[in-house]
All heavy atoms as an XYZ file, in Angstrom:
996
protein
N     143.591     53.267    173.396
C     143.261     54.400    174.214
C     143.505     54.031    175.670
O     143.063     53.010    176.147
C     141.790     54.758    173.960
C     141.285     55.845    174.813
S     139.589     56.371    174.462
C     138.997     55.358    173.164
N     144.214     54.878    176.365
C     144.509     54.658    177.770
C     143.614     55.576    178.591
O     143.571     56.775    178.371
C     145.983     54.958    178.080
C     146.895     54.064    177.240
C     146.271     54.811    179.561
C     148.343     54.451    177.267
N     142.894     54.996    179.535
C     142.054     55.793    180.428
C     142.879     56.239    181.622
O     143.674     55.483    182.151
C     140.856     54.983    180.914
C     139.797     54.710    179.871
C     138.775     53.733    180.421
C     139.106     55.980    179.448
N     142.693     57.472    182.013
C     143.389     58.015    183.163
C     142.645     57.647    184.437
O     141.432     57.665    184.463
C     143.481     59.532    183.012
C     144.551     60.144    183.856
O     145.378     59.450    184.411
N     144.535     61.461    183.940
N     143.338     57.338    185.482
C     142.796     57.010    186.807
C     141.951     55.746    186.769
O     142.469     54.664    186.669
C     142.002     58.176    187.395
C     142.866     59.411    187.602
O     144.060     59.266    187.931
O     142.333     60.494    187.423
N     140.636     55.867    186.816
C     139.720     54.740    186.936
C     139.353     54.225    185.543
O     138.608     54.867    184.819
C     138.460     55.184    187.687
C     137.471     54.059    187.897
O     137.769     52.910    187.501
O     136.412     54.332    188.456
N     139.890     53.066    185.165
C     139.657     52.548    183.828
C     138.210     52.154    183.577
O     137.811     51.971    182.447
C     140.593     51.366    183.542
C     142.033     51.813    183.407
C     142.919     50.731    182.843
O     142.401     49.770    182.249
O     144.134     50.860    182.997
N     137.405     52.025    184.630
C     136.001     51.676    184.427
C     135.154     52.900    184.090
O     134.017     52.768    183.660
C     135.439     50.982    185.677
O     135.440     51.880    186.768
N     135.694     54.094    184.284
C     134.983     55.327    184.000
C     134.943     55.557    182.493
O     135.985     55.636    181.846
C     135.679     56.495    184.704
C     134.954     57.810    184.770
C     133.628     57.663    185.513
C     135.822     58.848    185.462
N     133.747     55.607    181.947
C     133.549     55.784    180.508
C     132.536     56.898    180.275
O     131.670     57.132    181.116
C     133.009     54.487    179.877
C     133.973     53.331    179.886
C     135.084     53.512    178.875
O     134.884     54.037    177.800
N     136.282     53.087    179.242
N     132.611     57.575    179.124
C     131.609     58.597    178.822
C     130.210     57.992    178.767
O     130.029     56.859    178.316
C     132.014     59.097    177.435
C     133.444     58.712    177.269
C     133.614     57.460    178.068
N     129.232     58.764    179.241
C     127.837     58.349    179.180
C     127.084     59.301    178.264
O     127.296     60.504    178.307
C     127.203     58.371    180.570
C     127.760     57.334    181.510
C     127.088     57.371    182.872
O     126.154     58.159    183.073
O     127.507     56.591    183.738
N     126.194     58.746    177.448
C     125.371     59.561    176.569
C     125.828     59.510    175.138
O     126.614     58.655    174.733
N     125.332     60.471    174.382
C     125.566     60.572    172.941
C     126.628     61.625    172.669
O     126.590     62.717    173.239
C     124.238     60.983    172.294
C     124.277     61.258    170.830
C     122.907     61.678    170.329
O     121.916     60.982    170.612
O     122.825     62.718    169.642
N     127.575     61.311    171.794
C     128.576     62.295    171.405
C     127.880     63.382    170.586
O     127.364     63.116    169.505
C     129.695     61.638    170.595
C     130.800     62.563    170.103
C     131.537     63.203    171.276
C     131.766     61.793    169.211
N     127.840     64.602    171.116
C     127.133     65.696    170.452
C     128.057     66.740    169.858
O     127.661     67.482    168.965
C     126.178     66.388    171.431
O     125.152     65.508    171.805
N     129.294     66.807    170.340
C     130.240     67.815    169.849
C     131.645     67.323    170.128
O     131.912     66.768    171.199
C     129.990     69.155    170.568
C     130.843     70.350    170.176
C     130.583     70.747    168.713
C     130.554     71.532    171.094
N     132.535     67.521    169.152
C     133.931     67.127    169.333
C     134.810     68.113    168.576
O     134.558     68.415    167.412
C     134.159     65.707    168.815
C     135.528     65.155    169.129
C     135.640     63.689    168.747
O     135.329     63.307    167.622
N     136.081     62.867    169.682
N     135.840     68.636    169.247
C     136.745     69.584    168.623
C     138.013     69.713    169.453
O     138.014     69.395    170.639
C     136.085     70.959    168.456
C     135.782     71.770    169.701
C     135.516     73.211    169.306
C     134.572     71.243    170.408
N     139.099     70.197    168.821
C     140.324     70.388    169.589
C     140.249     71.680    170.398
O     139.627     72.657    169.979
C     141.404     70.478    168.510
C     140.688     70.971    167.295
C     139.286     70.430    167.397
N     140.885     71.686    171.555
C     140.986     72.894    172.366
C     141.963     73.843    171.679
O     143.112     73.479    171.418
C     141.450     72.537    173.767
N     141.506     75.042    171.377
C     142.276     75.987    170.579
C     143.206     76.853    171.428
O     142.958     77.100    172.606
C     141.321     76.879    169.794
N     144.268     77.344    170.803
C     145.257     78.152    171.519
C     144.740     79.551    171.844
O     145.303     80.225    172.701
C     146.550     78.226    170.722
S     146.364     78.960    169.090
N     143.670     79.998    171.222
C     143.138     81.334    171.508
C     142.219     81.344    172.729
O     141.649     82.374    173.065
C     142.426     81.909    170.287
C     141.218     81.103    169.854
O     141.075     79.951    170.291
O     140.419     81.627    169.058
N     142.081     80.223    173.411
C     141.204     80.124    174.580
C     141.991     79.722    175.818
O     141.556     78.905    176.608
C     140.099     79.113    174.300
N     143.177     80.323    175.992
C     144.018     79.925    177.116
C     144.097     81.009    178.187
O     143.941     82.191    177.914
C     145.455     79.603    176.658
O     146.002     80.752    176.009
C     145.484     78.417    175.724
N     144.355     80.546    179.399
C     144.585     81.474    180.504
C     146.068     81.847    180.532
O     146.845     81.434    179.658
C     144.102     80.869    181.827
C     144.855     79.614    182.226
O     145.978     79.364    181.797
N     144.237     78.800    183.064
N     146.485     82.593    181.528
C     147.872     83.071    181.591
C     148.890     81.956    181.814
O     150.086     82.163    181.647
C     148.015     84.134    182.669
C     147.739     83.667    184.059
S     147.851     85.094    185.147
C     147.131     84.402    186.607
N     148.420     80.749    182.164
C     149.322     79.619    182.368
C     149.408     78.709    181.144
O     150.120     77.717    181.159
C     148.877     78.809    183.593
C     148.840     79.637    184.850
C     147.631     80.023    185.391
C     150.012     80.042    185.459
C     147.585     80.793    186.539
C     149.980     80.813    186.606
C     148.764     81.200    187.142
N     148.647     79.027    180.106
C     148.683     78.234    178.887
C     147.674     77.103    178.837
O     147.654     76.339    177.883
N     146.846     76.994    179.872
C     145.783     75.988    179.870
C     144.506     76.632    179.322
O     144.314     77.842    179.416
C     145.504     75.483    181.291
C     146.683     74.703    181.857
O     147.295     73.928    181.114
O     146.980     74.890    183.051
N     143.644     75.811    178.755
C     142.371     76.297    178.239
C     141.513     76.720    179.421
O     141.397     75.990    180.407
C     141.681     75.202    177.395
C     140.289     75.635    176.967
C     142.545     74.880    176.181
N     140.933     77.913    179.341
C     140.157     78.401    180.472
C     138.790     77.732    180.553
O     138.238     77.269    179.564
C     140.066     79.928    180.473
C     139.291     80.542    179.338
C     137.936     80.821    179.473
C     139.913     80.879    178.136
C     137.220     81.401    178.442
C     139.199     81.459    177.108
C     137.859     81.725    177.265
O     137.147     82.285    176.243
N     138.276     77.679    181.780
C     137.020     76.982    182.041
C     135.834     77.563    181.313
O     134.890     76.851    180.983
N     135.851     78.856    181.031
C     134.748     79.485    180.301
C     134.586     78.921    178.904
O     133.459     78.759    178.410
N     135.691     78.579    178.261
C     135.623     77.979    176.923
C     134.976     76.603    177.012
O     134.094     76.268    176.211
C     137.025     77.874    176.311
C     137.040     77.308    174.918
C     136.902     78.004    173.751
C     137.191     75.928    174.545
N     136.966     77.144    172.684
C     137.138     75.865    173.146
C     137.358     74.753    175.269
C     137.252     74.664    172.450
C     137.468     73.558    174.574
C     137.417     73.523    173.180
N     135.401     75.821    177.999
C     134.838     74.476    178.176
C     133.345     74.564    178.470
O     132.539     73.857    177.868
C     135.583     73.694    179.286
C     134.914     72.349    179.544
C     137.047     73.504    178.924
N     132.943     75.455    179.370
C     131.519     75.560    179.720
C     130.694     76.059    178.533
O     129.572     75.604    178.334
C     131.307     76.433    180.949
O     131.736     77.745    180.727
N     131.241     76.960    177.730
C     130.520     77.416    176.530
C     130.297     76.266    175.554
O     129.224     76.149    174.950
C     131.291     78.552    175.850
N     131.280     75.407    175.396
C     131.137     74.254    174.498
C     130.149     73.237    175.073
O     129.435     72.563    174.332
C     132.495     73.598    174.221
C     133.470     74.502    173.509
C     132.894     75.098    172.243
C     133.840     76.086    171.605
N     133.204     76.868    170.554
N     130.091     73.138    176.401
C     129.114     72.244    177.026
C     127.693     72.720    176.731
O     126.817     71.922    176.404
C     129.358     72.151    178.530
C     130.648     71.428    178.870
S     131.017     71.416    180.617
C     129.790     70.244    181.208
N     127.479     74.025    176.833
C     126.155     74.589    176.511
C     125.842     74.351    175.039
O     124.720     73.977    174.677
C     126.095     76.087    176.865
C     124.833     76.731    176.313
C     126.164     76.271    178.371
N     126.821     74.544    174.164
C     126.615     74.313    172.736
C     126.231     72.858    172.467
O     125.312     72.583    171.688
C     127.873     74.675    171.961
C     127.706     74.611    170.461
C     128.964     75.060    169.730
O     130.074     75.057    170.277
N     128.788     75.452    168.486
N     126.892     71.913    173.111
C     126.556     70.497    172.946
C     125.138     70.225    173.421
O     124.374     69.506    172.770
C     127.546     69.619    173.709
N     124.757     70.821    174.548
C     123.402     70.669    175.071
C     122.375     71.250    174.102
O     121.305     70.668    173.888
C     123.296     71.363    176.438
O     121.991     71.285    176.939
N     122.690     72.387    173.501
C     121.781     73.003    172.534
C     121.621     72.145    171.280
O     120.515     71.984    170.774
C     122.282     74.400    172.158
C     122.161     75.400    173.280
C     122.830     76.731    172.992
O     123.677     76.809    172.071
O     122.507     77.705    173.696
N     122.711     71.600    170.790
C     122.653     70.725    169.606
C     121.754     69.525    169.885
O     120.878     69.181    169.097
C     124.076     70.270    169.205
C     124.872     71.446    168.636
C     124.026     69.110    168.213
C     126.370     71.175    168.502
N     121.986     68.896    171.026
C     121.234     67.702    171.410
C     119.754     68.024    171.626
O     118.870     67.355    171.094
C     121.861     67.129    172.684
C     121.215     65.883    173.206
C     121.386     64.661    172.578
C     120.452     65.930    174.354
C     120.807     63.501    173.081
C     119.863     64.781    174.870
C     120.040     63.569    174.229
N     119.453     69.070    172.408
C     118.064     69.382    172.735
C     117.293     69.957    171.549
O     116.089     69.723    171.430
C     117.984     70.318    173.942
O     118.662     71.518    173.691
N     117.951     70.674    170.659
C     117.271     71.179    169.457
C     116.810     70.016    168.581
O     115.710     70.037    168.021
C     118.184     72.105    168.673
N     117.653     68.998    168.489
C     117.262     67.812    167.713
C     116.083     67.112    168.367
O     115.117     66.738    167.704
C     118.448     66.855    167.565
C     118.124     65.626    166.716
C     119.316     64.713    166.549
N     119.936     64.293    167.788
C     119.439     63.344    168.597
N     118.295     62.755    168.313
N     120.091     62.992    169.691
N     116.131     66.946    169.685
C     115.040     66.276    170.385
C     113.737     67.057    170.304
O     112.662     66.477    170.144
C     115.392     66.048    171.857
C     116.455     65.015    172.187
C     116.670     64.946    173.686
C     116.079     63.647    171.642
N     113.822     68.367    170.438
C     112.609     69.197    170.453
C     112.103     69.535    169.056
O     111.049     70.134    168.911
C     112.863     70.494    171.225
O     113.718     71.351    170.494
N     112.889     69.178    168.047
C     112.537     69.428    166.646
C     112.327     70.918    166.375
O     111.398     71.313    165.698
C     111.298     68.637    166.249
C     111.456     67.136    166.408
C     110.194     66.408    165.992
C     110.357     64.939    166.119
N     109.954     64.418    167.401
N     113.211     71.723    166.939
C     113.100     73.159    166.708
C     114.030     73.966    167.574
O     114.950     73.452    168.210
N     113.744     75.230    167.602
C     114.558     76.211    168.310
C     114.439     76.013    169.830
O     113.363     75.721    170.345
C     114.065     77.597    167.914
C     114.917     78.717    168.366
C     114.399     80.024    167.771
N     115.082     81.148    168.389
C     114.690     82.377    168.278
N     113.609     82.681    167.586
N     115.376     83.348    168.867
N     115.551     76.232    170.505
C     115.585     76.133    171.967
C     116.416     77.291    172.515
O     117.126     77.967    171.782
C     116.157     74.775    172.462
C     117.536     74.486    171.868
C     115.246     73.641    172.134
C     118.650     75.021    172.668
N     116.315     77.478    173.817
C     117.117     78.493    174.491
C     117.602     77.928    175.816
O     116.875     77.198    176.490
C     116.279     79.754    174.723
O     117.061     80.754    175.345
N     118.822     78.291    176.188
C     119.376     77.830    177.460
C     118.791     78.647    178.602
O     118.814     79.873    178.573
C     120.908     77.968    177.448
O     121.426     77.221    176.350
C     121.522     77.466    178.745
N     118.264     77.956    179.601
C     117.712     78.597    180.791
C     118.765     78.637    181.893
O     118.937     79.640    182.574
C     116.449     77.850    181.282
C     115.957     78.417    182.597
C     115.365     77.903    180.231
N     119.482     77.524    182.073
C     120.499     77.485    183.125
C     121.531     76.409    182.836
O     121.293     75.485    182.063
C     119.858     77.217    184.493
O     119.333     75.908    184.540
N     122.671     76.570    183.474
C     123.701     75.537    183.487
C     124.070     75.339    184.951
O     124.274     76.310    185.689
C     124.932     75.892    182.620
C     125.962     74.761    182.651
C     125.526     77.215    183.027
C     127.052     74.873    181.621
N     124.089     74.088    185.356
C     124.327     73.768    186.763
C     125.779     73.869    187.163
O     126.665     74.179    186.364
N     126.007     73.563    188.394
C     127.336     73.608    188.995
C     128.268     72.631    188.303
O     127.868     71.538    187.902
C     127.207     73.252    190.470
C     128.495     73.236    191.225
C     128.269     72.889    192.685
O     127.150     72.873    193.173
N     129.329     72.582    193.388
N     129.528     73.034    188.174
C     130.536     72.131    187.633
C     131.831     72.306    188.412
O     132.104     73.383    188.929
C     130.746     72.358    186.139
C     131.308     73.694    185.775
S     131.720     73.854    184.019
C     130.144     73.728    183.278
N     132.569     71.223    188.494
C     133.894     71.235    189.105
C     134.847     70.582    188.112
O     134.538     69.527    187.553
C     133.888     70.467    190.417
N     135.972     71.213    187.886
C     136.933     70.684    186.925
C     137.841     69.667    187.604
O     138.395     69.928    188.670
C     137.734     71.826    186.298
C     136.910     72.634    185.345
C     136.149     73.696    185.794
C     136.865     72.297    184.007
C     135.360     74.431    184.923
C     136.079     73.010    183.126
C     135.324     74.088    183.586
N     137.962     68.494    186.964
C     138.733     67.393    187.523
C     140.172     67.383    187.029
O     141.030     66.759    187.640
C     138.058     66.067    187.154
C     136.653     65.959    187.690
S     135.811     64.552    186.956
C     134.120     65.000    187.283
N     140.410     68.041    185.884
C     141.766     68.106    185.353
C     141.870     69.290    184.401
O     140.878     69.703    183.806
C     142.140     66.802    184.625
O     141.352     66.615    183.487
N     143.075     69.841    184.253
C     143.250     70.955    183.317
C     143.175     70.460    181.874
O     143.359     69.270    181.601
C     144.649     71.481    183.652
C     145.355     70.334    184.273
C     144.310     69.496    184.954
N     142.906     71.385    180.975
C     142.831     71.075    179.547
C     143.963     71.816    178.856
O     144.060     73.044    178.932
C     141.468     71.506    178.960
C     141.441     71.265    177.459
C     140.328     70.777    179.649
N     144.821     71.082    178.189
C     145.938     71.667    177.444
C     145.504     71.958    176.016
O     144.603     71.302    175.475
C     147.125     70.691    177.415
C     147.581     70.189    178.767
C     148.528     71.061    179.512
N     149.690     71.358    178.694
C     150.438     72.438    178.888
N     150.154     73.281    179.837
N     151.486     72.659    178.130
N     146.143     72.924    175.403
C     145.895     73.235    173.999
C     146.147     71.985    173.167
O     147.109     71.265    173.397
C     146.805     74.394    173.530
C     146.718     74.585    172.021
C     146.423     75.677    174.241
N     145.265     71.718    172.227
C     145.386     70.550    171.358
C     144.642     69.327    171.852
O     144.468     68.367    171.102
N     144.184     69.350    173.096
C     143.387     68.236    173.621
C     142.125     68.104    172.785
O     141.460     69.095    172.483
C     143.002     68.494    175.100
O     144.191     68.604    175.870
C     142.130     67.382    175.643
N     141.805     66.899    172.380
C     140.565     66.655    171.641
C     139.449     66.548    172.665
O     139.420     65.610    173.463
C     140.638     65.372    170.786
C     141.854     65.411    169.857
C     139.333     65.181    170.009
C     141.920     66.587    168.911
N     138.559     67.532    172.657
C     137.462     67.584    173.619
C     136.213     66.957    173.010
O     135.835     67.278    171.881
C     137.181     69.030    174.029
C     138.306     69.671    174.820
S     138.624     68.844    176.407
C     137.056     69.077    177.246
N     135.587     66.074    173.767
C     134.360     65.399    173.357
C     133.290     65.700    174.396
O     133.544     65.586    175.599
C     134.579     63.892    173.255
O     135.589     63.601    172.318
N     132.110     66.070    173.926
C     131.016     66.452    174.809
C     129.856     65.476    174.600
O     129.301     65.396    173.500
C     130.595     67.896    174.538
C     131.730     68.861    174.755
C     132.614     69.174    173.734
C     131.936     69.422    176.002
C     133.679     70.039    173.948
C     133.002     70.292    176.225
C     133.872     70.600    175.188
N     129.547     64.741    175.646
C     128.512     63.708    175.619
C     127.263     64.227    176.333
O     127.361     64.819    177.405
C     129.006     62.431    176.286
C     130.126     61.765    175.526
C     131.447     62.150    175.720
C     129.856     60.775    174.593
C     132.474     61.557    175.010
C     130.877     60.172    173.878
C     132.182     60.565    174.088
O     133.200     59.971    173.375
N     126.102     63.984    175.749
C     124.847     64.487    176.291
C     123.842     63.358    176.471
O     123.848     62.391    175.722
C     124.237     65.538    175.342
O     124.158     64.983    174.031
C     125.077     66.803    175.290
N     122.999     63.538    177.490
C     121.893     62.597    177.667
C     120.736     63.321    178.335
O     120.929     64.212    179.163
C     122.300     61.356    178.443
C     122.749     61.579    179.854
C     123.222     60.281    180.499
O     123.906     59.461    179.893
N     122.866     60.073    181.736
N     119.538     62.907    177.959
C     118.315     63.483    178.502
C     118.116     62.970    179.921
O     118.135     61.767    180.156
C     117.125     63.089    177.616
C     115.765     63.639    178.004
C     115.732     65.149    177.921
C     114.695     63.031    177.096
N     117.903     63.889    180.862
C     117.682     63.529    182.253
C     116.198     63.608    182.582
O     115.647     62.719    183.220
C     118.483     64.459    183.203
C     118.149     64.176    184.655
C     119.969     64.331    182.938
N     115.545     64.678    182.128
C     114.141     64.898    182.473
C     113.505     65.798    181.414
O     114.158     66.683    180.878
C     114.067     65.572    183.841
C     112.686     65.822    184.363
C     112.702     66.476    185.738
O     113.679     67.151    186.103
O     111.694     66.301    186.445
N     112.230     65.560    181.153
C     111.470     66.371    180.212
C     110.230     66.912    180.895
O     109.536     66.188    181.603
C     111.032     65.527    178.990
O     112.194     64.951    178.401
C     110.328     66.377    177.959
N     109.955     68.200    180.651
C     108.721     68.827    181.101
C     107.851     69.138    179.893
O     108.085     68.612    178.805
N     106.872     69.998    180.066
C     105.994     70.362    178.947
C     106.700     71.251    177.924
O     106.423     71.168    176.732
C     104.733     71.070    179.454
C     103.861     70.175    180.280
N     103.193     69.095    179.749
C     103.584     70.186    181.603
C     102.522     68.484    180.711
N     102.752     69.124    181.857
N     107.613     72.099    178.409
C     108.291     73.042    177.523
C     109.810     72.986    177.632
O     110.507     73.632    176.856
C     107.853     74.491    177.826
O     108.213     74.809    179.174
C     106.359     74.666    177.608
N     110.323     72.242    178.590
C     111.769     72.249    178.819
C     112.307     70.845    179.030
O     111.554     69.892    179.228
C     112.108     73.108    180.040
O     111.563     72.533    181.209
N     113.623     70.760    178.977
C     114.299     69.490    179.240
C     115.611     69.750    179.954
O     116.233     70.798    179.762
C     114.500     68.696    177.957
C     115.291     69.366    176.886
S     115.342     68.391    175.364
C     113.924     69.061    174.545
N     115.975     68.813    180.792
C     117.231     68.868    181.528
C     118.185     67.886    180.864
O     117.865     66.704    180.692
C     116.992     68.517    182.991
C     118.164     68.835    183.878
C     117.797     68.900    185.365
N     116.836     67.893    185.777
C     117.119     66.883    186.598
N     118.335     66.737    187.074
N     116.197     66.032    186.936
N     119.357     68.380    180.497
C     120.346     67.603    179.760
C     121.626     67.507    180.586
O     122.156     68.515    181.045
C     120.691     68.294    178.412
C     119.444     68.668    177.616
C     121.673     67.451    177.611
C     118.622     67.520    177.134
N     122.125     66.279    180.762
C     123.429     66.087    181.404
C     124.491     66.151    180.316
O     124.351     65.522    179.258
C     123.496     64.730    182.110
C     124.843     64.463    182.767
C     124.874     63.080    183.407
C     126.260     62.764    183.940
N     126.341     61.387    184.433
N     125.538     66.917    180.576
C     126.644     67.050    179.623
C     127.938     66.656    180.334
O     128.229     67.155    181.417
C     126.780     68.492    179.099
C     127.873     68.579    178.041
C     125.463     69.007    178.545
N     128.681     65.759    179.719
C     129.998     65.366    180.219
C     131.043     65.861    179.225
O     130.886     65.684    178.016
C     130.133     63.854    180.331
C     129.260     63.217    181.374
C     129.503     61.717    181.507
O     130.316     61.143    180.734
O     128.883     61.104    182.388
N     132.117     66.457    179.742
C     133.240     66.892    178.905
C     134.413     65.954    179.158
O     134.831     65.763    180.305
C     133.621     68.324    179.254
N     134.924     65.370    178.072
C     136.046     64.439    178.141
C     137.163     64.953    177.250
O     136.916     65.487    176.170
C     135.626     63.050    177.670
C     134.746     62.343    178.652
C     133.432     62.598    178.929
C     135.127     61.275    179.503
N     132.974     61.760    179.901
C     133.994     60.929    180.273
C     136.308     60.569    179.694
C     134.013     59.906    181.208
C     136.325     59.553    180.629
C     135.191     59.227    181.375
N     138.393     64.772    177.713
C     139.549     65.178    176.928
C     140.418     63.991    176.588
O     140.563     63.057    177.381
N     141.002     64.060    175.402
C     141.903     62.996    174.948
C     143.088     63.658    174.254
O     142.919     64.606    173.480
C     141.166     62.077    173.969
S     142.109     60.618    173.480
N     144.291     63.187    174.546
C     145.474     63.697    173.866
C     145.329     63.466    172.364
O     144.689     62.495    171.944
C     146.730     63.001    174.384
S     147.090     63.418    176.093
N     145.906     64.338    171.541
C     145.783     64.171    170.088
C     146.254     62.816    169.574
O     145.793     62.344    168.540
C     146.658     65.298    169.523
C     146.671     66.332    170.591
C     146.625     65.562    171.887
N     147.166     62.142    170.307
C     147.640     60.830    169.862
C     146.727     59.695    170.308
O     147.020     58.524    170.096
C     149.072     60.581    170.337
C     149.201     60.490    171.851
O     148.172     60.584    172.559
O     150.341     60.322    172.325
N     145.593     60.029    170.955
C     144.624     59.010    171.345
C     144.846     58.421    172.727
O     144.124     57.521    173.141
N     145.825     58.918    173.462
C     146.085     58.399    174.803
C     145.456     59.293    175.864
O     145.061     60.418    175.604
C     147.598     58.309    175.075
O     148.157     59.618    175.008
C     148.274     57.377    174.079
N     145.380     58.765    177.056
C     144.948     59.494    178.241
C     143.567     60.132    178.135
O     143.416     61.327    178.327
C     145.978     60.557    178.618
C     147.290     59.966    179.086
C     148.220     61.022    179.640
O     147.777     61.780    180.511
O     149.358     61.057    179.190
N     142.574     59.333    177.852
C     141.197     59.802    177.905
C     140.842     60.079    179.360
O     141.070     59.248    180.231
C     140.237     58.745    177.336
C     138.752     59.094    177.393
C     138.449     60.273    176.476
C     137.920     57.884    177.000
N     140.329     61.283    179.638
C     139.981     61.628    181.012
C     138.752     62.526    181.034
O     138.521     63.316    180.127
C     141.146     62.321    181.708
C     141.464     63.677    181.129
C     142.795     64.202    181.632
N     143.111     65.486    181.073
C     143.501     65.727    179.827
N     143.627     64.731    178.974
N     143.777     66.939    179.428
N     137.988     62.361    182.090
C     136.818     63.210    182.289
C     137.300     64.547    182.826
O     138.061     64.601    183.786
C     135.843     62.548    183.258
C     134.523     63.258    183.358
C     133.558     62.451    184.212
C     132.175     63.036    184.215
N     131.239     62.196    184.988
N     136.823     65.621    182.194
C     137.234     66.958    182.593
C     136.221     67.561    183.562
O     136.582     68.076    184.608
C     137.424     67.866    181.360
C     137.698     69.301    181.768
C     138.538     67.324    180.472
N     134.933     67.469    183.228
C     133.878     68.002    184.072
C     132.527     67.517    183.574
O     132.440     66.872    182.521
C     133.914     69.549    184.119
O     133.021     70.029    185.129
C     133.586     70.163    182.780
N     131.484     67.831    184.316
C     130.119     67.551    183.889
C     129.203     68.597    184.498
O     129.553     69.252    185.490
C     129.660     66.155    184.288
C     129.461     65.954    185.757
C     128.939     64.571    186.102
O     129.433     63.570    185.534
O     128.030     64.483    186.942
N     128.042     68.766    183.895
C     127.028     69.694    184.408
C     125.698     69.323    183.766
O     125.644     68.544    182.810
C     127.379     71.135    184.077
N     124.637     69.890    184.318
C     123.316     69.742    183.718
C     122.867     71.103    183.202
O     123.047     72.122    183.875
C     122.310     69.198    184.730
C     122.539     67.747    185.042
C     121.473     67.148    185.926
O     120.531     67.863    186.343
O     121.573     65.943    186.212
N     122.319     71.094    182.002
C     121.776     72.301    181.389
C     120.268     72.144    181.266
O     119.775     71.042    181.007
C     122.345     72.509    179.988
S     124.116     72.801    179.949
N     119.554     73.236    181.439
C     118.114     73.247    181.204
C     117.866     74.057    179.944
O     118.337     75.197    179.827
C     117.336     73.843    182.404
C     115.846     73.929    182.090
C     117.575     73.001    183.649
N     117.156     73.449    179.015
C     116.807     74.075    177.741
C     115.295     74.198    177.657
O     114.582     73.278    178.064
C     117.313     73.222    176.569
C     118.769     72.863    176.609
C     119.689     74.045    176.380
O     119.273     75.106    175.951
N     120.951     73.869    176.699
N     114.820     75.316    177.134
C     113.385     75.505    176.941
C     113.128     75.645    175.441
O     113.911     76.272    174.720
C     112.846     76.727    177.732
C     113.410     78.034    177.203
C     111.335     76.762    177.722
N     112.037     75.037    174.974
C     111.659     75.118    173.567
C     111.014     76.481    173.311
O     110.183     76.942    174.094
C     110.676     73.998    173.222
N     111.425     77.130    172.219
C     110.845     78.417    171.854
C     110.450     78.404    170.378
O     110.985     77.638    169.582
C     111.798     79.589    172.151
C     113.146     79.418    171.437
C     112.021     79.747    173.650
C     114.088     80.602    171.588
N     109.508     79.289    170.042
C     109.078     79.380    168.650
C     109.915     80.420    167.905
O     110.868     80.990    168.465
C     107.573     79.685    168.566
C     107.192     81.041    169.135
O     108.068     81.923    169.297
O     105.992     81.225    169.426
N     109.561     80.698    166.672
C     110.293     81.640    165.840
C     110.302     83.062    166.353
O     111.125     83.883    165.945
N     109.394     83.390    167.249
C     109.317     84.731    167.824
C     109.965     84.807    169.204
O     109.890     85.844    169.863
C     107.858     85.181    167.917
C     107.158     85.183    166.600
N     107.427     86.102    165.616
C     106.213     84.352    166.091
C     106.676     85.856    164.553
N     105.933     84.788    164.821
N     110.541     83.704    169.669
C     111.195     83.685    170.961
C     110.266     83.393    172.125
O     110.650     83.542    173.282
N     109.047     82.956    171.828
C     108.084     82.625    172.879
C     108.166     81.132    173.224
O     108.400     80.303    172.346
C     106.654     82.961    172.437
C     106.472     84.414    172.156
N     106.267     84.891    170.884
C     106.507     85.504    172.975
C     106.145     86.198    170.925
N     106.299     86.609    172.173
N     107.943     80.819    174.478
C     107.983     79.425    174.920
C     106.914     78.627    174.201
O     105.783     79.093    174.018
C     107.789     79.345    176.447
C     108.993     80.009    177.148
C     107.645     77.899    176.913
C     108.843     80.135    178.648
N     107.283     77.443    173.752
C     106.339     76.540    173.071
C     106.412     75.181    173.732
O     107.339     74.866    174.459
C     106.687     76.425    171.581
C     108.022     75.742    171.330
C     108.295     75.509    169.840
N     109.635     75.020    169.616
C     110.003     73.746    169.634
N     109.107     72.802    169.886
N     111.245     73.384    169.413
N     105.410     74.371    173.457
C     105.417     72.997    173.949
C     106.410     72.160    173.175
O     106.721     72.443    172.025
N     106.919     71.144    173.841
C     107.828     70.214    173.174
C     107.041     69.290    172.271
O     105.983     68.778    172.658
C     108.601     69.377    174.198
C     109.644     70.128    175.017
C     110.154     69.227    176.144
C     110.785     70.586    174.146
N     107.556     69.051    171.075
C     106.953     68.049    170.203
C     107.254     66.674    170.793
O     108.287     66.470    171.426
C     107.559     68.127    168.788
C     107.215     69.434    168.082
O     106.176     70.045    168.430
O     107.989     69.829    167.194
N     106.358     65.752    170.603
C     106.600     64.384    171.096
C     107.821     63.810    170.392
O     107.987     63.955    169.203
C     105.370     63.522    170.841
N     108.671     63.144    171.166
C     109.835     62.499    170.548
C     109.914     61.083    170.907
O     109.273     60.338    171.305
C     111.177     63.170    170.844
C     111.395     63.804    172.164
C     112.203     63.214    173.105
C     110.800     65.019    172.481
C     112.453     63.845    174.316
C     111.054     65.642    173.668
C     111.877     65.056    174.591
C-alpha cells in the first residue's frame, strides 16, 4: 500500500464501515459528491455509537469538514471512528474518511468530522447511556 503525501499519516480509530464509491453518487464531473461521503460518515458514526450505547441512537449534529482530495468512482472508502467525549445521554465521535484505489495503492485521507449522537429509547425519547 502506498500512502499519498505524508507517509506517516495513518487512519486513527476503529474501522466501522468500508465500501466502494458507487457510480450513482457522482457529480457532473464524474467524481463522487461530498454529500455521499458525509452520509457514509454519519452512518459509520451511528454504527459505532449504537454499539457503544447498546441501543438506538440518533444523530444530533455533524461538524465542519473540508475535503482534502476528490473521490473517484471505484475508490474503496474506509470510515474510521473513535470516541472523543461522552456525556450522560450523548457522545461525540470523530470520523475519518480514507480512500484507497481498488488495486490497493494510494491510500489517502479524504476528510474528517465529528458527529454528536444521542441515545434514544424505543419511543424516540432521550435515554441515559449504558455503562461501557
